[in-house]
FIRO-848867 format. One record per residue (C-alpha): residue in one letter; z, x, y. Coordinates in steps of 0.1 Angstrom, whole numbers, plus 2048, in hexadecimal, padded with zeros to 3 digits. Layout:
<nodes>
AZXY ...
</nodes>
This chain:
<nodes>
MD0FDB896E NCF9DB398E PCECD8F98F RCC8D9B994 TCCBDB1977 VCD7D94963 LCBAD7E96D ACA1D9A964 SCB2D9F943 ACAFD7993C AC8AD79944 LC84D9892E TC98D87912 AC82D66914 LC62D7F913 VC6FD908F4 AC77D6F8E4 AC55D608EC LC43D7F8DF VC56D7D8BE LC4BD598B9 TC27D628C3 VC24D808AD RC32D6C890 YC1AD51896 DBFCD5487E GBE3D3E891 YBC5D54898 FBB0D4387E TBC0D2087C DBCCD1A8A0 PBBCD318BB GBC3D1A8D7 GBE8D188CD LBE9D3F8CB LBDBD448EC GBF3D2A8FA RC0FD408EC YBFED5F8FD GBFED4C91E VC25D4591A CC2BD6A914 WC16D75931 GC26D5B947 LC49D6893D FC3CD8B942 VC33D84966 LC56D7496B AC67D9295C LC52DAA973 LC5CD96992 AC80D94988 LC7FDBB982 RC75DBF9A7 RC98DB39B2 VCADDC799A PCC1DE39AB ACB0E059A9 GCCBE15994 HCC7DFA977 VCA1DFB977 VC99E1795F PCB4E0E946 LCA9DEA945 LC83DF4943 LC89E0B925 VC9EDF1912 GC82DD8919 AC67DF190D VC7ADF68ED AC7FDCF8E8 VC5BDC78F1 AC4DDE28D8 VC64DD58BB TC57DB28BF GC35DC08B1 LC47DC9891 VC53DA7886 AC32D9E873 AC13DAC863 PBF6DB387A RBECD90886 TBCAD91898 SBBBDB188C TBB3DC386C DBACDE587C SBCCDF5871 YBC2DF084C RBA4E06852 YBBCE1F862 ABD2E1E842 WBB3E2282D DBA6E3F840 GBC7E5083E RBC9E4B819 VBA6E58814 QBAEE77828 SBCFE7D814 ABB9E7E7F5 GBA5E9B804 IB86E8780C SB74E8482F PB79E6183C YB55E61849 DB45E67826 HB4BE45816 TB4DE2181E PB6EE0E813 QB5CDFB7F7 AB4BE1A7E9 PB51E1E7C3 AB58E427C8 LB7AE397D9 AB83E1C7C2 RBA0E327B4 LBB1E337D5 RBB2E0E7DA DBD4E007DF PBDADDC7D4 WBE6DD27F6 LBC7DDE808 FBB0DD37EC PBBEDB27DE TBADD9F7C0 GBAAD7B7B5 TBB4D5C7C8 TBC1D6F7E5 CB9DD787ED AB97D557FA RBA8D5D81B RB92D5E839 DBA0D80846 LB95D92825 AB72DA181F PB62DA07FC VB5DDC07E9 PB41DC47D0 HB4EDC57AB TB3FDC2789 GB5BDB0779 GB63D8A77A VB81D8D790 RB7AD8B7B5 HB82DAB7C9 CB87DAD7EF TB97DC280A RBACDBE82A IB95DD983A NB7ADCA851 RB56DD584D PB5DDE682A AB38DED827 VB36E04844 HB44E2784C TB61E2D863 IB5BE33887 YB7CE41894 PB7BE638A5 PB8DE82897 VBAEE808A8 ABB2E5B89E EBAAE67879 VBC5E8387C YBDDE69887 FBD5E5286A LBD9E70852 TBFBE79862 VC08E5585E DBFCE5383B RC0DE74831 LC2EE69842 AC2FE45835 PC46E3D819 EC34E2F7F9 GC2DE0A7FB SC34E07821 RC10DFA827 YC08DF184C KC2CDF6858 PC28E1B861 LC0AE16877 QC1EDFB88A IC3BE1188E GC24E2D89A GC15E158B3 AC38E0C8BF LC42E308C3 IC22E3A8D5 SC25E1C8ED LC48E278F7 GC39E498FB VC21E3A914 TC3DE2B927 GC4EE4C929 AC2FE5C934 CC29E4394F LC4DE4595C SC48E6B95E VC28E68974 LC38E4D989 RC57E63990 RC42E81999 RC2EE6C9B1 GC4EE5D9C1 RC44E3A9B6 DC58E1C9AC PC61E1F987 RC5FDF9985 DC38DFC981 AC3DE0A95F AC47DE7953 YC22DDE956 WC1DDF0937 AC40DF0927 WC45DCB928 CC21DC0924 PC19DA7908 ABF9DBA900 VC0DDD98F6 AC22DC48DD VC04DB38CD EBE9DCE8CE ABFBDEF8CF VC17DE68B7 NC0FDC78A2 NBEADCE89E ABF1DF489F HBD2DFD8B2 VBCBE228B5 DBC1E1B8D8 VBE5E218E3 LBE4E458D9 GBC6E4A8EE VBD8E3990B LBF5E51908 FBDDE6F90A ABCAE5E927 VBEBE5A93C VBF7E7E935 GBD5E8B93C LBD1E7995E GBF5E84967 LBECEA8961 VBCBEA5974 ABDEE98991 ABF4EB6992 RBECED69A7 GBDEEF5996 LBC0EFB981 GBD4F01963 RBE3EDE964 RBC1ECE96C ABB2EE094E GBD0ED5938 GBC8EB2944 GBA4EB693A LBAFEC1917 VBC6EA2913 LBAAE8B91F GB95E9B905 ABAFE918EC ABAEE6C8F9 VB88E6B8F5 AB8BE7A8D2 TBA4E5F8C8 KB8FE418D5 LB6FE468E9 MB78E2D903 PB90E43917 AB71E56921 VB70E3B93E VB8CE4D950 LB79E6D954 PB6AE63974 GB8CE5C982 AB96E7F977 LB7BE8C98D SB87E799AB GB7EE8A9CB VB6EEA89BB RB55EBA9D0 RB4DEDB9BC FB3FEDE99A RB59EF8991 DB74EDE998 AB64EC5982 AB5EEDE966 VB84EE5965 VB88EC3958 LB68EBB946 LB65EDB933 PB87ED8922 AB82EB491A AB60EB990B GB6BED98F9 FB89EC78E9 TB74EAA8DD AB5BEBF8CD LB74ED68BC AB87EB78B0 YB67EAB89E LB5DECD88F PB75ECD871 YB69EAB867 VB45EB686B LB4BED3854 VB5BEBE839 SB47E9F83B HB25E9882B GB1EE7A840 SB1DE75866 VB3EE77876 FB33E5C88E GB33E44870 YB2BE2087A LB2CE268A0 GB08E1E8A6 GB09DFF892 YB28DF38A1 VB18DF78C4 EAFADE28B8 EB11DC98A7 EB26DC38C5 GB07DBC8DB YB09DD98F2 QAE5DE08EC DAD9DBC8ED PAE3DA990C EAD8D888FE SAF0D898E2 GB14D798E2 SB27D7C902 RB22DA090C YB1BDA6931 SB22D81935 LB2BD8295B LB0CD96963 RAF6D7E950 LB03D61964 VAF1D6E982 LAD6D85973 PABBD82958 DAC8D8F936 AAAFDAB937 WABFDB8958 AAE3DB894C FAE4DDB93C PAD1DEE957 VAE6DDD973 LB05DE5960 LAFBE0A95E AAF3E0B983 VB13DFB98E LB2AE10978 AB17E2E983 AB1CE249A8 VB42E1E9A1 CB45E3F990 LB34E529AC YB4AE3F9C6 VB69E4A9B4 MB5EE6E9B0 WB53E709D5 RB6EE5D9E7 GB8AE5C9CD DBACE6D9D3 PBB1E8C9BD RBD6E859BE RBD2E629AF PBB7E66995 WBC4E47983 SBBAE329A0 GB95E3A99C AB99E38976 LBA7E14979 LB8AE0B991 VB70E18977 TB82E0895A GB87DE896A WB63DE2974 AB58DEE952 FB6CDD1944 AB5FDB995E LB3ADC3956 LB3BDC8930 TB53DAA92A PB60DB8908 GB6BDA28EE YB87DB78E1 SBAADB38F1 WBB8DD68E7 YB9FDE78FD ABB3DDC91B LBD1DF2911 LBC2E0F923 LBBEDFA943 VBE2DEE941 ABEEE11941 LBD8E1A960 VBE7DFB972 VC09E0C96E LBFEE2C97D DBEBE1C99A GC00DFD9A0 RBE4DE49A4 WBF2DC898E EBD4DB1994 WBC0DC497B LBD7DB895F GBC4D9795F FBA9DA994B ABC3DB092F FBCAD8A92C ABA5D8292E GB9ED9A911 ABB7D888FD ABAAD66906 VB86D708FC YB92D808DC VBA6D628D0 LB8ED468DC AB6BD548D8 PB68D4F8B3 EB72D2A8B7 FB56D258D1 GB3CD378BE YB3ED568D5 RB2DD438F1 AB2ED53913 TB42D37922 VB63D44915 SB5CD68922 NB4FD5B944 TB6DD46949 AB87D6093F YB77D7F94F GB6BD6B96D AB8FD61974 AB9AD85971 VB7FD91989 VB89D769A3 LBADD819A1 VBA4DA69A6 LB8ED9D9C4 TBA7D859D4 VBC4D9C9D2 TBB0DB99DE ABA4DA69FC LBC7D9BA04 RBD6DBE9FF RBBBDCCA18 RBC2DB1A31 GBE6DB9A30 VBDFDDEA34 RBCADD6A53 RBE4DC0A61 ABFEDDCA5E ABE6DF4A6F DBE1DDCA8B DC06DD6A8F DC0CDFCA90 GBF0E01AA9 
</nodes>
C-alpha cells in the first residue's frame, strides 16, 4: 500500500479510537473539563487525518473516505446518548403516534398517556435521584421520573421530524430503546456523505472535501450518539442546494421542495434559503424556489393540524423565550454583540446585520454555488446568536463540505465547548465570548490570508 495512504489510515484509526473513548466517557455532569479535553483530542486528530488525506493518491481517496465515514459513524453507537436527552423525546413522540395520538396534544407527563409509559423512559424509585432525570407528578409513594427533558411541555418538532420518529418506532424491534434512533442517525449521516460526494463530483471538486463531514467528531457525537434529528434536515438541505445549483426550472423547483422538507424537519435550515436565492434578479426566479419550499412545509403540517386538538407549534414560543432569544440580557445569547453594544441594541443590530448579509448574498451571490451564500449567512448567524447547543452546527459542517472553506469549522468546536462548559460556569458570557470569539478570529484571519493570496496570484499573472 502507498506510504501516504498508510499514514492517513493510521491517523484515521487514531481518530476512531479517540472517538470511542470519548463517546464511552460519561463525564458531562461529573467532569465537563475532562470531556472537553477529550473533544479537543478528537478534533486535533481530525485535523491531522484531514491533512494526511490531502497527500493520499487520488485513486485511494474515495475508498478510504468511505471506510472512514462508516468507522466514525459506528463510534457513536458504542454507548447510550451521553450529552443530550433529546432522542428520548423522539422515542416518546414516535410511541405516542403509533398509539394513534397526535404528539402535539399532550405533554409526556400527562395522565392521559400514562398507559404508554415504558419503564426505560419512565423509571421509578431510587433511579430517579440521577441528575439527568426529570420528576413526574404521581400520587403514590414511589418516586416517578422520566429521561425526557421538559416533560411538562408539548413537543416542538416539525411534521417531517415527527414522521421520522413514527417510522423509527414502527420499524424498531421491541425493547430496542434508543438504539434504532442512533442507527437511523448513522445511516442518515452516511447519506449526507454520499450526497456531498455527489455534489462535489458534479462540480468537478476534490472529493477529499467530503471528509469535513464524514470524519468530523461532531457527526459521531451529535448525529449518531445523541441521534439529533438535525442530521435529517442537513441531508435535505444538501440535496436541495445541489438541485437548486443545477440548470433548469424543474430542478430548481425540486430543490425548493427538498429545502421545504429540510425546514419541516427542523426549522433552522431556513437559514440556507437566502443562499438558494443567490444572484436572483427576478421575482419569478425566486418564486421557483420559495413557493415549493413554502408549499411543502404548509402541506406537511396540514395532516397534523387536522388531527390535533392543540397547537402544532407546541412549546416553540416558550423555547425561544427560555433560551433568551427575546431577552438579550439573559444568559450568553448575543454575547459577542453585547461585548461592544448595550444589551438593548443586540437584537436590532443582529437583525440588521443578518438582513444585510442576506441581501448581499442574494444580490452578489453565485447561483451556481448557492451553498457559498448559505454558509455565509449560517456562519454569521452563529457568530451573532452564539447558540448554546452544539448539534446546531451540523448544518454548518455540511455547508463547509460544499463550499470548501474549512475555517468555519471553528464554530462547530466552539458550540461544543459552550455546551459542555456553560453549565459549569453558570452560563456566563465569558465561555461563549472566548469560544465563539476565537472562531470569528479564525474565520477573519483565514479569509484575509486567502484574499491576499488571490491578489498576489492576480498580480503575478498581470
